[in-house]
C-alpha positions in Angstrom: 0.0 0.0 0.0 1.4 3.4 -1.0 2.5 5.9 1.6 0.7 9.2 1.8 3.8 11.4 1.4 3.7 15.2 1.4 3.4 16.4 -2.2 6.4 18.6 -1.8 8.6 15.6 -1.0 9.7 15.5 -4.7 13.0 13.9 -5.8 14.1 13.8 -2.2 15.7 10.8 -0.4 16.4 10.5 3.3 18.0 8.1 5.8 15.6 6.8 8.5 17.0 5.3 11.7 15.1 3.2 14.2 17.4 3.3 17.1 16.4 1.4 20.2 18.1 0.4 23.5 19.7 -2.7 22.0 19.5 -2.5 18.3 20.2 0.0 15.5 18.3 -0.2 12.2 18.8 2.2 9.3 17.0 2.6 6.0 18.0 4.3 2.9 14.6 5.6 1.7 13.7 6.9 -1.8 11.3 9.8 -2.6 8.2 7.3 -2.4 9.2 5.9 0.9 10.6 2.7 -0.5 13.6 1.0 1.1 16.6 1.2 -1.2 19.0 -0.3 1.3 19.0 -1.3 4.9 21.3 -2.4 7.7 21.2 -3.5 11.3 23.7 -3.5 14.1 23.8 -4.4 17.8 24.8 -0.8 18.8 21.6 0.3 20.6 21.6 3.3 22.8 22.8 1.4 25.8 25.8 0.1 23.9 27.1 3.6 22.9 29.8 4.8 25.2 30.3 8.3 26.4 27.5 9.9 24.3 29.2 9.0 21.0 26.0 8.9 19.1 27.2 11.1 16.2 30.3 8.9 15.8 28.3 5.7 15.8 25.9 7.1 13.3 28.7 8.0 11.0 30.2 4.5 11.4 26.9 2.9 10.4 25.7 5.0 7.5 29.0 6.8 6.4 28.8 5.3 3.0 25.3 6.6 2.4 26.3 10.1 3.5 29.2 10.0 1.0 26.6 9.4 -1.7 25.1 12.8 -0.9 22.4 11.9 1.5 22.0 14.9 3.9 18.7 14.2 5.8 18.7 11.8 8.7 15.5 11.2 10.8 15.8 9.0 14.0 13.2 7.6 16.3 13.1 5.4 19.4 15.2 5.3 22.5 17.7 7.6 20.8 15.3 10.4 22.0 15.3 9.2 25.6 17.3 10.6 28.5 19.8 7.8 27.8 20.1 8.8 24.1 21.4 11.7 22.0 19.0 14.2 23.5 15.9 13.8 25.6 12.9 14.6 23.5 9.6 15.6 25.1 6.5 13.3 25.1 3.8 15.0 23.1 0.4 14.6 24.9 -2.3 12.7 23.1 -3.9 13.3 20.6 -0.9 13.3 18.3 -0.8 13.4 14.5 1.9 12.7 12.0 2.1 16.5 11.5 2.7 17.0 15.2 5.6 14.5 15.2 7.2 16.2 12.2 6.7 19.7 13.5 8.2 18.9 16.9 11.3 16.9 15.6 14.5 18.5 16.8 17.8 18.8 15.1 21.0 17.4 16.8 24.6 18.4 16.2 25.9 16.3 13.4 27.8 17.0 10.2 28.0 20.4 8.6 26.4 19.2 5.4 23.9 16.8 7.0 20.9 17.5 9.1 20.0 14.9 11.7 16.7 15.2 13.6 14.9 13.2 16.4 11.2 12.3 16.5 9.5 13.0 19.9 7.8 10.5 21.9 4.1 10.4 22.8 2.6 10.6 26.3 -0.7 9.7 27.8 -2.3 9.5 31.3 -4.9 6.8 32.1 -8.2 7.3 33.7 -6.5 7.3 37.2 -4.0 9.9 36.1 -1.0 7.5 35.9 1.3 8.5 33.0 2.4 6.2 30.1 5.2 6.6 27.7 5.9 5.7 24.1 9.1 6.0 21.9 9.4 4.5 18.5 5.9 2.9 18.3 4.4 6.3 17.2 6.5 6.0 14.1 5.5 2.4 13.5 1.8 3.5 13.8 2.4 6.3 11.2 4.0 3.7 8.9 0.6 1.7 8.7 -1.6 4.7 8.7 -3.0 4.0 5.2 -4.1 0.5 6.3 -6.1 1.7 9.4 -9.0 3.6 7.9 -11.0 6.1 10.0 -10.5 4.2 13.2 -8.6 1.2 14.5 -6.8 -0.4 17.4 -3.1 -1.2 17.0 -1.1 -3.6 19.0 2.7 -3.4 19.0 4.0 -6.4 20.9 7.5 -6.3 22.3 9.5 -5.7 25.4 6.8 -3.2 26.5 3.8 -3.9 24.4 1.5 -1.0 23.3 -2.2 -1.0 22.5 -3.1 2.2 20.8 -6.4 3.8 19.8 -5.9 5.5 16.4 -8.6 7.7 14.8 -8.1 9.3 11.4 -4.4 8.8 11.7 -4.3 10.3 15.1 -3.0 8.6 18.3 -5.9 9.2 20.7 -4.8 7.1 23.7 -2.8 3.9 24.4 -1.7 1.6 27.2 1.7 -0.1 27.8 2.2 -3.7 29.1 5.5 -4.9 30.4 4.8 -8.5 29.2 8.0 -9.1 27.2 10.4 -7.8 29.7 8.8 -9.7 32.6 8.7 -12.9 30.5 12.5 -12.5 29.8 13.2 -11.9 33.5 11.2 -14.9 34.6 12.6 -17.1 32.0 16.2 -16.3 32.7 16.6 -15.0 36.2 14.3 -17.2 38.3 13.9 -20.9 39.2 12.2 -21.2 35.8 15.7 -21.2 34.2 16.2 -24.7 35.6 13.1 -26.2 34.2 12.9 -24.6 30.7 15.0 -25.0 27.5 15.0 -23.2 24.2 12.8 -25.0 21.7 10.6 -24.3 18.6 7.1 -22.8 19.1 4.9 -25.3 20.9 1.5 -24.0 19.8 -0.4 -26.5 22.0 1.4 -25.4 25.1 0.9 -21.8 24.1 -2.8 -22.4 23.8 -2.9 -24.1 27.2 -1.3 -21.0 28.7 -3.7 -18.6 27.0 -6.7 -20.8 28.3 -5.2 -20.7 31.9 -5.0 -16.9 31.9 -8.8 -16.9 32.0 -9.2 -19.1 35.0 -9.3 -18.1 38.7 -6.5 -17.4 41.1 -4.8 -14.4 39.5 -1.6 -13.8 37.6 0.9 -14.6 40.3 -0.8 -17.8 41.2 -0.9 -18.7 37.5 2.8 -18.0 37.1 3.8 -20.2 40.1 1.6 -22.9 38.4 4.2 -23.1 35.7 6.9 -24.4 38.1 4.4 -26.7 39.7 3.4 -28.2 36.4 7.0 -28.9 35.5 7.8 -30.5 38.9 4.8 -32.8 38.4 6.0 -33.7 34.9 2.9 -32.2 33.3 5.0 -29.7 31.3 8.2 -30.6 29.6 11.2 -28.2 29.6 10.6 -27.5 25.9 6.9 -26.8 26.3 7.2 -24.7 29.5 8.4 -21.4 28.0 5.6 -21.5 25.5 3.0 -22.2 28.2 4.4 -19.3 30.1 4.3 -17.1 27.0 0.7 -18.0 26.4 -0.1 -17.3 30.0 1.4 -13.8 30.0 0.1 -12.8 26.5 -3.2 -14.2 27.5 -3.4 -12.0 30.6 -2.3 -9.0 28.4 -4.9 -9.6 25.7 -7.7 -10.1 28.1 -6.9 -6.8 29.8 -6.7 -4.9 26.5 -9.1 -6.6 24.0 -12.5 -6.0 25.4 -14.3 -3.7 22.9 -11.3 -3.9 20.5 -12.3 -7.0 18.6 -10.3 -6.1 15.4 -6.7 -5.4 16.0 -3.8 -4.5 13.7 -0.5 -6.1 14.8 2.9 -4.6 14.1 6.0 -6.5 15.4 8.6 -9.2 14.9 6.9 -12.0 12.8 6.9 -14.9 15.4 5.8 -12.5 18.2 3.1 -11.1 16.0 1.8 -14.5 15.2 1.7 -15.5 18.9 -0.4 -12.3 19.7 -2.7 -13.1 16.6 -3.3 -16.6 17.9 -4.1 -15.3 21.4 -6.4 -12.6 20.1 -8.3 -15.1 17.9 -8.6 -17.5 20.8 -10.2 -14.8 22.9 -12.7 -13.8 20.4 -11.0 -11.0 18.4 -9.6 -10.7 14.9 -6.0 -9.8 14.2 -4.3 -8.6 11.0 -0.5 -8.7 10.9 0.8 -5.5 9.2 4.0 -4.6 7.3 7.1 -5.4 9.6 8.9 -2.5 8.0 6.4 -0.1 9.5 9.2 1.9 11.3 10.9 2.7 7.9 7.6 3.7 6.3 6.7 5.9 9.3 10.1 7.6 9.1 9.5 8.4 5.4 6.0 9.7 6.1 7.1 11.9 9.0 10.2 13.0 7.1 8.1 14.1 4.2 6.4 16.6 6.5 9.5 17.9 8.3 10.6 21.5 7.6 14.2 20.6 6.8 16.6 23.4 7.2 19.2 22.1 4.7 
């Protein structure tokens, strides 16, 4: 599906960078928002020493810069307090135009303008704040697929469920599912009773089903250990049961009234969420995994570049 790029974005190219806490992904984008080249490196924000973000960026995309590219737009954790410059969280509702207008230039090369996309903030009904960095750009990248109104789920370390209306992020909620799963899997007694194995869809479905039963999340989590001790879960099946349990709890909290969901994420994780959503009565559509690149192109087409 074609991107809805600004009409003045004619004969321009740019470099888009999705720079997270652990990974760096860069895209060489043409005037239509298509990816001409790409690269990925394990030099996320937390791996960059002494604030050397400009140096790291040059190391990763220097050849593209030598080709004459002079616009670089970055999103993600690079705009956090651990990143190049702490960017504000724009309060919902937030449009693509808001993201472009509030992007900020950071010191880089004399002939090249590098800018950071701001994050998006929201407070729930009880006034507790929520934060988003990077997912707003992914949402922009699938805007054309959403129609006048949609719910978007972005599974990951901190999953997001966003209410998007006419391309505007109206509200969202974050769920720490991925990080808590990783912590339980590697840093608790579960590490002794689980092993890495291909997806066990039956075990995953059992976990999703268990998430709807009584006793609460903490009781359910301990049950994973008890099932292993009683030889009712194998070491290969246990992590997928735990995954189904945790994703099931998240989906049950987020899905009511949101029966059709657009999913953006790494393919295997997106498929896990799609299965859980379908098991719990919803419909799920997995969108383009290059949503971040497409969103950077769309936002970049509306930035008032100085150079």
